[in-house]
C-alpha positions in Angstrom: -51.0 91.9 146.3 -48.3 94.4 146.3 -48.9 97.7 148.1 -48.4 101.0 146.9 -45.1 102.0 149.2 -43.4 98.8 147.8 -44.2 99.4 144.2 -43.2 103.0 144.5 -39.8 102.1 146.2 -39.3 99.8 143.2 -40.1 102.4 140.7 -38.1 105.0 142.5 -35.0 102.2 142.8 -34.9 102.0 139.2 -31.9 103.8 137.9 -30.5 104.2 134.3 -27.0 102.8 135.1 -24.1 101.8 132.6 -21.6 100.9 135.6 -21.8 97.3 134.7 -19.5 94.4 135.2 -18.7 93.3 131.7 -17.3 90.2 132.6 -20.4 88.6 134.4 -23.0 87.1 132.1 -26.6 87.5 132.5 -28.0 84.2 131.9 -30.3 83.4 129.0 -32.9 82.1 131.5 -33.0 85.7 133.0 -33.5 87.4 129.7 -36.2 84.8 129.0 -37.7 85.7 132.3 -37.7 89.5 131.7 -39.2 89.4 128.1 -41.9 87.2 129.3 -42.7 89.7 132.2 -42.7 92.5 129.3 -45.5 90.7 127.7 -47.8 91.6 130.2 -47.7 95.1 129.8 -51.1 96.9 128.5 -52.0 96.0 124.8 -55.0 97.8 123.2 -56.7 95.3 120.7 -54.2 92.5 122.0 -52.1 92.7 118.8 -48.9 91.3 120.6 -46.6 93.7 118.9 -43.5 93.3 120.7 -40.1 91.6 119.4 -37.1 91.0 121.0 -33.6 90.0 119.9 -31.1 89.0 122.7 -27.6 90.3 121.4 -24.4 88.8 123.0 -20.7 88.1 122.5 -19.3 89.1 119.0 -23.0 90.0 117.7 -22.9 93.2 120.1 -19.8 94.4 117.9 -21.9 93.5 114.8 -24.7 95.6 115.9 -22.5 98.5 116.4 -21.3 98.1 113.1 -24.4 97.8 111.5 -25.4 101.2 113.1 -22.2 103.1 112.5 -22.6 102.0 108.8 -25.6 103.8 108.6 -24.0 106.6 110.2 -20.9 106.9 107.9 -23.7 107.0 105.1 -25.4 109.9 106.8 -22.1 112.0 107.0 -21.8 111.6 111.0 -18.5 112.6 112.2 -15.8 109.9 112.7 -15.5 110.3 116.4 -19.4 109.5 116.9 -19.2 106.5 114.5 -16.1 104.9 116.2 -17.9 105.2 119.5 -21.0 103.4 118.0 -19.1 100.6 116.7 -18.1 99.5 120.1 -20.8 100.8 122.2 -23.0 97.8 122.6 -19.9 95.8 123.9 -20.3 97.8 127.4 -22.6 95.1 128.7 -23.0 91.3 128.4 -26.3 91.7 126.9 -28.3 94.1 124.4 -31.8 93.6 124.1 -33.1 95.0 121.0 -37.1 95.5 121.3 -39.2 96.3 118.5 -42.8 97.1 117.7 -44.6 95.3 114.5 -46.6 97.7 112.3 -50.3 97.7 112.7 -53.0 97.3 110.2 -53.6 101.0 110.2 -51.6 104.1 111.3 -53.8 104.4 114.6 -52.9 100.7 115.5 -49.3 101.1 114.4 -49.3 103.8 116.9 -50.8 102.1 119.7 -48.6 99.1 119.1 -45.6 101.5 119.6 -47.0 102.7 123.0 -47.7 98.9 124.1 -44.1 98.0 123.4 -42.9 101.2 125.6 -45.0 100.0 128.5 -43.6 96.5 127.9 -40.1 97.9 128.0 -40.8 99.7 131.2 -42.2 96.5 132.7 -38.9 94.7 131.8 -36.8 97.4 133.5 -38.7 97.1 136.6 -38.4 93.6 136.4 -34.6 93.6 135.9 -34.3 96.1 139.0 -36.1 93.4 141.1 -33.3 90.8 139.9 -30.7 93.3 140.8 -29.8 94.1 137.2 -28.4 97.5 136.1 -30.2 98.8 132.7 -30.0 101.5 130.3 -32.8 102.3 127.9 -31.2 103.8 124.5 -32.7 104.8 121.4 -32.0 103.3 117.9 -29.0 105.6 116.2 -30.9 108.1 114.1 -31.6 106.4 110.4 -30.5 103.1 111.5 -33.9 101.7 112.2 -34.2 99.5 109.5 -30.6 98.3 109.5 -31.0 97.3 113.3 -34.5 95.7 112.3 -32.8 93.6 109.6 -30.0 92.8 112.2 -32.2 91.5 114.5 -34.3 89.4 111.8 -37.5 91.5 112.9 -40.4 91.6 110.5 -40.1 94.5 107.7 -41.2 97.8 108.9 -40.6 97.0 112.8 -39.9 100.1 114.5 -36.8 99.7 117.1 -38.4 101.0 120.3 -35.5 100.1 122.8 -32.0 98.9 123.1 -31.6 98.0 126.4 -28.3 97.5 128.0 -28.5 94.8 130.6 -25.9 93.7 133.3 -24.8 93.4 136.8 -24.0 96.5 138.5 -20.4 97.5 139.8 -22.0 100.8 141.3 -25.4 102.5 141.9 -25.9 106.1 140.3 -27.1 108.5 142.4 -30.9 109.6 142.5 -32.1 112.4 140.6 -34.5 114.8 142.0 -37.8 114.8 139.7 -39.9 118.0 139.3 -43.4 117.6 140.5 -45.9 116.3 138.0 -47.8 119.0 135.7 -51.6 117.9 136.7 -54.4 119.9 134.9 -57.6 119.4 136.9 -60.5 119.8 135.1 -63.9 119.7 136.9 -66.5 121.3 134.8 
């Protein structure tokens, strides 16, 4: 059993990090291991809503183009569109994580919560393996294009686009504000 201090150290060691060696591959077996670990996240009603797409090689640029094309249609400024076209090539692997739609509005919300917990579990697992990670959101308006690109079921919500790679440096720790806790006793 892991003690609290070890787990606390792990959670505090996890950093958002894009200082990644672009030329060093992350083996598919490592990605498989992380996705399997993610499925141990809490999941209300056991709907198993998570879906994963491992994007590598030239497909990373195609993913960027799918997002950028939506941005062009929305009238986004050209510098942002250009940046998006190449941004997924910053790491050897981009792991897109989606949440399948539920059988009710409540279940869809609960599914997304479960997938967010799965992503955090995956990020902690990546930290233990020495990987750098960055949890990115799907660009505004691009959810359908990304879900289609990833061959996910229709109406899948993109919860995370996780950059994975081996770190070249480590970002500094950021101080956190104390938690806001409302204690209710009566």
